[in-house]
N, C-alpha and C positions, 0 to 999 in steps of 0.2 A: 504493499499499500504506499503511495506517495503522499507525503504530508505537505500541507501549505500553512499559511498563517492562521487559517480557520481552526486548525487542530488545537488540541489543548495540551498543556504541559504533560499530562498523564499519557497522552497519545505519543509524545515525544519520548517519554521515559519507557514506553513499551517497545521501542526499537533497540536494536543491540548497541549501536554507537550513541544513540541518544541517551540511553541508560548511563553508559560509560562516561559520556561527557558531563552529565548532570552530577554523577558521582564524584568526578574529578573536581568539578567546581566546588562541591561541598567540602571535599577533602582539603583543597588548597585554602579555601576561605575559613574553614573551621566551623562553618554553618551546621546546625543540627539537621539530621535526616528527616525530622518532622516537617521541615520546610517543604519537602516534596509533596507530602499529603495536603498541606495547607495551600499550595499553589496548584494542585492538580487539576482543578477545573478551569484555571485561567486560560484564556485562548492566547496563542502566541502573539497575535496582532496586539493584544492589550499588554502583554508582557513587554513587547518592544516599546510600546508608547510610554510605559511606566519607567523603563530603564535606559532609554536611549541617551538621556543626558549624561548618564554614567558611562555607558559602553561605547557611545558613539553610534553612527549609523551603519547598517549592513550586517550587523552581528547575526541576527535571526535568519537573514537570507543565506549567509555562509553556512550556519549550522544546518539549516534544512538541506542545502545542497550536499553537504558531507553525509548526513544521515541517510538521504535517499540513495546515494551511490552504493551504500552497503546495507541496505535494509533486507537482508536474507535470513531465512530461517536456518538454524543449525540442525542438521539432520541427526536423527537418533541412531547413529551407526555404532554397531559393536566393533570394538577395537580388534585389530589383528594381533596375534600373539607375538608381538615385537619384544625383542630382548631388553630394550631400553625401559620398558614399563616396570620391570622388577629391579632395574640397576641402581647402583649407588655410584654417582659420578663424583670426581675429585678434580677440582681446578688447580692447575699449577701455574704460577707466575714465574716463567722460567728464569728470569734474571735474579730472582730473589729465593730460588729453591735450593740450588746446590751448584757451587763453583768447583770445577775440577782442575782448573789450570792456574789458579792464583791470580787472575787479572782483575778480580773484584766484581765480576759479573757471573751470575749463574749461567749454566749452558746445558746443551743436550747430554753430554757425557756425564755431567752431574746428575741428571735425571736417570740416566741409565743405572748409575751406581746406587740409586735409591729405589729401584723397582721392587726389590725384595721387601723393603720397608712398607711399600704401598700394598703389595700383595698380602703381606702379613695383617695389615690393617683391614683388609678384606674388600677394598673398592673394586668395582667392576669395570670402570671406564675412566680413563684420564682425559682431562680436557686441557690443552696447553694454550695459554695466551700466546699472541703472535710470535712465531719464530722466523717469519719470511724476512728477506732482505729489506732493510729499512734504514733510514738515516736517524732513527730513533728520536725524533723531535717530539713525539708522543708515545715513546717506549714501545714501538713496534706496531702501533695502530695507524701508522702511516707507512704503507707498504710501497716499496719501490720496484719490486720483482716478486711475483707470486710463485715462481718456479725456482727460487733459490733461498738459502738460509742466511740470516744476518751473520756477519763475520764473527761477532763475539759469541754466537751460539753454537757455532760448529759448521758442519758440512751436510750435504745431502747424504753421504754415507752414514753419518751419525744419526741422521733422521731415519734412515732405513733400519739401522740397528736398533733404534729405540722402538720403532713400530713392531719389529720381530720380537723384541725382548718383552713387550707388552703380551702379545699373542702367545708367547711361549708359556707365560704365567697365567693364561686364562683371562687376561684383561684386554679390553679394547682401548682404542684411543681416537680421539677427535682433535681437530685443529681449529683454531680461531680464524675465521676468514672475514676480512674487512673489505666489503665490496660496495658499500654506500660511497666510498671515496678511496682516493689513492694518494700517495705522497706526490707532492709537486715534482719530485725527482724521477717519478716513473716515466718510462720511455713514452708512454701514450701522451702524457701531458706535455712532455718536451717537444713531441711532434706537433701537438695541438697548437702550442703557442708559436712554433715556428712557421705554421701555416694555418691560421684559424679558420680559413674558408676551405681547407682541405678535409679529407676524411676524418682525421683525428680531432679536428676542431669540434665536431659534434659528439665526441666521447664525453665532453664536459659541458658545463654551462658557462660558455664565454659570451658575454653580451656587452653591447656598446653602453655608454652612459645613459642614464634616464634623461629625457627631455620633455618638458611639459608642453612643448608645442609640437615637436616632430615625433614620429612613431619610433618605438624601439624595435629591436630585432624580432621580437615576438609578433608584432603586428605589421611589420613592413611588408609592403607588396613587392619590393625588389631590393637587391643589394645596393643599388644606386640610392635608394630613398633612405637607407640606413646611414650611408656615408654622406650626409648632408654637409655642406661647407661649414655650417656652425659646429659640427662635431669635429671636423678636421681642424679648424682653427683652435678649439679648445685643446685638442691633442698636441698639436705643434708647440703650443705655448705651455705645455705641461700641466694643464688644468683639465683633468678628465671629466669633470662634472659629477653629478650625483650617481651612486650606485643604482642599479636597475630597480630594486625595491627596498623596503625598510626591514628586511629580515635581519635578525641579530644572531650571532654565533653562540653556541653553547660554551665556548671558551672566552667570552666576553668580546664586546665590540660588534661592529657590522659583520654580516655574513658575506662580505664581498671584499675581494682584493684586486687592486689595480694592477694589471699585467702590462707594463709599458711596451714591451717588444711586440705584443700582440694587439696593442691598443684596444684592449677588452677588459671588462670586469670579469672575475672568476668566482663562482659560488663556492664557499666553504662553510658548511654548518659547524665545523669544529675549528681547529687552529687553522691559521692562514697559509699553512703549507699542506693542508689535507683537503684536496679539490674534490668536489662532489662529482661523481659519474652521472652521466645522462642515461638512465635506464630506458628512456623512451626510444633510444636508438637500438634497433635489433642487433647491430654489431656489438655493442657493449654487452648485451645479454648473451650472445654467443661466446664472447670472450670469457665471461664469467663460468659459464657451463664448461668450457674447455679446461679451465683451471681446476674445477671440481673433479672432472674425470681424470685429469693427470695425476692428482694426488690419491684418488680412489685406486688407481692402477698401481700406486706405490703401497697400498695396503691400509691407508687410514679407513676408519669405520664411519666417517661422517664429519660434519662441521658445526661448530657454534657460529652463528652468522651475526656479526656485530651490527647493531642499530638497523636491522634489516627492514624494518617497517618504514624507514625514512626514504627508500629507493624510489618511490613514486611521488613526484612533486605535481601540484596542480598545474594545469596548462596555462601558460602565460605568466607564471610565477607572480600571481598578485600580491599586492601589500598585505601585510598581516594586520588584523584588528589591534589597535593600540591597547584596548582594554584587556584582551586576551594576553597580549604580550606582557602587560604589567602583572597580571595575575599569575601567569606561568613562568615569568622571568625571561621568556623567549618569544620575541615577536616573530610571527610568521608560522608557528608550529602547527596551527590548525590546517595549513595547506600541504602538509606532508607527513603527519604523524600516522595517518591511514590514508594514503594517496588514492587517487581514482583507479590506478591500474595495479595496486599492490597485489591483490589476489591472482590476477592474470600473470604477473611476473613470477610470482612464487610457484605457481603451477607449472610454468614453463621450465623454470629452473629445476624443479623436482623431476620432470619428465626428461629434460635434455642433459642434465648434469648429475643428478643423484641416483637415477635409475641405472643399474648395471646391466650388462648384456644378458645376464641370466634372469632378469626381471626383479631381483631383489633391490631394495632401496636403502642406501645409506641414511643415517639418522640426520635429520634437520632440526636443529635447536636454534630457536630465534631469540636474540635479544630484542625486546619490543618496548622501549620506553614510551611512556604515555598511553599505552594500550590498557584497557580496563579488562574486566572479567569477561564481558560479552564478545568484546573484540578479540580476546585471547581465544575464546571458544571458536569464533569464526575462522581464525588462523590456524588452529591446531586440531580441529575435529577430523578424525580419520576419514570421514566421508567427503571432505572438501578437497583433499589432495594438495595440501600446502605444506605447513611445518608440522613437525611431530610434537615438539615441545616449546613452550614459550615462557619467558620471564616476565612476571608482573611486578613492577617496582613499588606499587602502592603500600606494600607490606613494610617497607623500610622506614617510613617516617609517619608519625601520627597526624591526625587532622590539624590544619593550620600551621604545621611545621615543615621545614625543608632541611636538607642535609647540612646546610651551613649553620643551623640553629643549634645552640647548646641547650640540652633539655634532657630530662629523665624519661626514657621510653617506658611506657606502661604496657606490660605484657597483656593486659586486658584488651588492648587494641589488636595486638597480634591474634588473640583469641577470636575476636569479632570478625576479623578480616579472614582468618582460615576457616572458620565455620561457615561464613558467607560463601566462600569458595565451595566448601564441601556440599552446601545445600544446592548449588547451581551446577556443579560439575556432573557431567554425564559420562557413561562409559567410554565413548569415542573421543573424549577431550584429553588434551595432554598438557599438564602444568608441571613446571619445574619448581620445586620447593627449595628456596634458598634464603639464607640470613646474611651471609658474608660473600663478598666477591672483590675483585681488584679495583673497583670504582667507589667503594663506600667504606666509611669507618666500620670498626668492628661492632657487631650487634652486642656482644658481651658487655662492652664498656658503655654503650648507650643505655642498657637495661641497668646495670649496676650504678652508673652515674658517680663514680668515685669509689664506691664500696668494694670494687675489685682489688683494691690495695690490700685487703684482707684475703689471704689465700683460701680459706674455708668458703667464704662467699664467692670468690672467683670460680672455685671448683664446682660448687652447687649450681650456680647459674649456667655454667658451661654444660653440665650434665643435663640440666632441664632442657636447654635449647636443643641439644643432640637428641633427647628423647622425643621431643614433639616433631622435629624435623624428620627423623628416621622412622616414625610410626604413623605419621599423617598420610592421608591418601594423596598420591602424586609421586613424582620422581625426584628424590633428594639430589642436591648438587652441594657438595662441601667445598670449601675453599681453604687451601693450604694453611695449617696453623690452627684451624678450628679444633682439631683433635688434641691440640696441646693447650687449649684455653687461651689462645692469643688475644691480646688486648690492644687498645690504642697506645700510641707512643707519646711520651713527654718531650715532644719537640721543643727546643728552646727559642726558636725564632724562624724567620722565613728563609734564612740561609741553610737551615737544616733540610729543606725540602727540594724535590726534583720534579714534581708534578707540574706539567705545563698549565693545567687548568687552575691550580692553587696559586701559582705565580701570577698568572694573568688576572685572576680575580683580586689578588692582593693589590696589584698596581691600580686596577680600576677603582677599588675602594678608596685608595689614597687619592687618586685623581678626582673622585666625586666629593672629597672633603671629610672622609672618615678619618678619625684619629689613628695613628699607627697601633695604639693599644686595642681599640675596638675592631680594627681590620684584622689583626693578628688573631684575636679571640674568635672571629668568624672562621677564619682559615683553619685554625687548630681544630675547631669543631667538625669541619667536613672534609679535610684534606684526604685525597685518595692514597697518600703516602703512609697512612696508619696501617693499611693492609699490605703495603708493598715492601715492607722492610724484610730483611733476610730471615728465613727460618732459623729457629733456635735448636740447632741439632744437639749441642752439648752445652755443658755448664759454663764454658768460657764465652758463650754468646756467638761463636762463629758458625759458619757453615761451609764445609768443604768436602774432601773425598773421604774415603773410609779409613779407619786405622786409629792411631793414637792421638792423644789430645796435644795441641800445640799451644804455645803461649799466646793467649788472647785471640787465637785464630781458629779454635775448634778442631775438627777432625782433620788431621793432616794428610791422610792418605798414604797408606803403604800399598804395595802391590802396583797396579798399573798408574796410580796417580803420583806416587812418590812425594817428594818435598814440594812439588809445584802446587799442590791442591790447597784449596781452603782460603776463607776470608781471614784477614788479619788487621784488626783495626790499628795496630801499632806499626804496620809496615811488614816487618818480619820476612816470612817466606812468601807472603802473598800480598797483594795490593789492598788498599782500603776498600771496604765495600762501596758499591756505587750509591748505596743509600743506607747509612748506618742506623741500626736499631737502638731504641733507648730502653728497652724492657730488659732488666737483669734480675727479676724476681727469681729466687731459688725455687726449684721444684717443677718448673714448667718448660723444661727442654725435653726433646725427644728421648734422649738416654735416661733422664731421671723419670720421666712419665712411664716408659716402657719397664722400668725396673720396679714400679710401684703398682701393685694389683689393684689398688683403689683409685688409680688415677683417671683423669679424663680420657687419656688415650685408650685405656682398657675398657672404659665404659663405651666409647665409640665402637671399638672393635666388637664388644659383646652385642651391641645393638645391631650392627651390620650383619653379624652371624645369625642372630635371631630372625632378622628380616628375611635372610636368604633361606633359613630352615623352615620358616612358618609362613606360607603364602597369605595368611589372613592379614599379616602386618604390612604386605605390600599391595595385595589386590582385594582385600576383604572390604565388605560393606562398612559404612561408617554410621555410627549413631552416638550423638552427643548425650552426656549425662549432666544434668543440671545445668543447662547452658546459660542460665540467667544468674547463676551464682558468682558474685564478684570474687576475683582472686582465686578461682577454682576452674581448672580445665580438666574435664574427664570425658573419655569416649571409649566406645567398644568397636573393635575391628573384628569381623566375623567372616569366616569363609570355610566352606566344606565341613561343617559341624564343629569347627574349632573357633573359639572366641577369646579375645584378649582384652583386658581392661587397662587403659593408660590413665594415670592420674597426675596432676601437678598443681603445686601451690605457686601461683603467679606473684607472690609477694615475698618481701624479706621478713615477714612476721609470722609466728605460728598461726595456723588457721584450723577451725574445727572441720573434720572431713564430713561432707554431707552423707546422708544415708542413701544407699542405692540398692541394698539387698543383694549385692553380688559378692560371692565368695571366690577368692582367687588363691592361687599358688604363686607367691611373688618370685619372679625371676631376676629382676634388677630393682634395686633400691631398697629401703628399709621395710620391714614388715608393717603393713598398714595398722595404724592405731587410730584412736578417736581424734588425735590431733596430728596435723601435718606440720613438719619442721618447715622453717624458712626455705623456700625455693626447692622444696622436695618434689622428686619426680619418681614414679614407680611404674614398673611393666609387670603385669601378672596374667597368668592363664587363668580363665574363668573355670570354675569347677561346677559341673552341671549337677 
């Protein structure tokens, strides 16, 4: 059904993207959900009249156009028996996982040396953040060659050995593929700017300046009309004019960079050296499919696709609504977060790239920022032939908060969010369950809000988060260090950081008049570098090869790594780590955790083993227990006659356990009593 302005708010909310957009507006503004019911009978024309002074003109029209493009029903498809539905994924940030050669940067041979550690933990599939050739201006998310390995990571032979090593241990491996954009150093972009009107010029968004009088490249009837004398005079005198639209970058500033040699503006939704690919060009789609097939032939089992929902931009690249831009912090996002041809492009990529000659399909995991629950179901449902799994980022921050805010995360929000997912999730949908990744601060620290300085509290919260993530319905994605109860870092100042997003944001805050103290407080709250510091393999704080301890450098590496392996903050045998960590709390390194049977590491290992041995914990039906009880989360997972009860105290205070009449044989956690300890979590088999 196509909506118009005579439709009511409740009609809008009944559509997949309409519901997601309204939910997102409520989340960002912190408005109560009761607002939906209160405004449900209001016609959109009346809503526009009431809010136009605040939002500006055109918002309702843009909203209706977006909703009508994707007003599809999600089919009730039963999922195929795919391996990834039962799997536990483990994300590795390669430059911070294991250094094998002492240059201060983790590498592929370092990962190879730790495969037995990962197999012992029990994970099913590794996901590697980008290892492709890159100038590393955004730590590998700016790729200059999709068919080569960045120098500090190793070689293609190392990649082949890593892939084989995973398979030999019964694990799979997926790589991080960034195809919304490339590095400005990529051969395609270099050819594009050398000849903007040639075949590679259309691989990117290369546009002349905006002109209020004359037409832009998007609407020009001929090349001669674009190259009006006014344009040429501006270019000759070094004044390129205004960018083609008002979109802003996720890494601060405008989303356009002037390219003098091409006499064009180039679109970059991220850093100004990460140039957006034009997926409307069939040649671009063909290139990406070729890259996927090339790596599948080398044995990888699939890809995580970076910001994959941004690949389809609205035709004509129209200006973004200023109100949406202010609310979401990114002007123009409504024109590409679920673009008009996204479904089409994903289906083609699945067919032409991810489908092997034997008909099997490699796993497609989508990073989909801005996509809500219903949009995620559209993208991941097995009957629609697009992605297999999607990441929904609304779980990471509470209503009215963003990543850069310093606040205590209330696990009751996590409870409401995940219970809402469970209520709407259908068998054919694919959802990735995650709490940590390379782009966000550590969830443990957000929940503890400083209390993680107490090792007992740190351990209890880490175990609780693990329990929920590994027993909830969905596919868990762990991030390196979660199994060691990794926390945020006590960075001293901006010079401690390497993250381009944090550095750009800090400069912009200062430029906007924010005091250095307030600017640093914001950066410290949200920097991606909290998650990117080196793994703590040993009590000295380093990470290196296998073997004995080295002074301040961690495992030094005997055998094939010798004295060249390992990070060394003092110089020593190895170079200083590319990003030094600040956490030196005793008891939270891999060697200490593995030696302690009551550690977080062993808790993770036990949960993963339980999940593998008992299908109810991976595939079982889900039923919440006392869902309205604050600070308590309880649920039953049931499958094939077997049932499990999971309970958690979501607070740092003792809580009375609600009555539920279920008798259990506790497998993990303390024996249930009338009171639950602070942050207590338990897993028990229900006795019939």
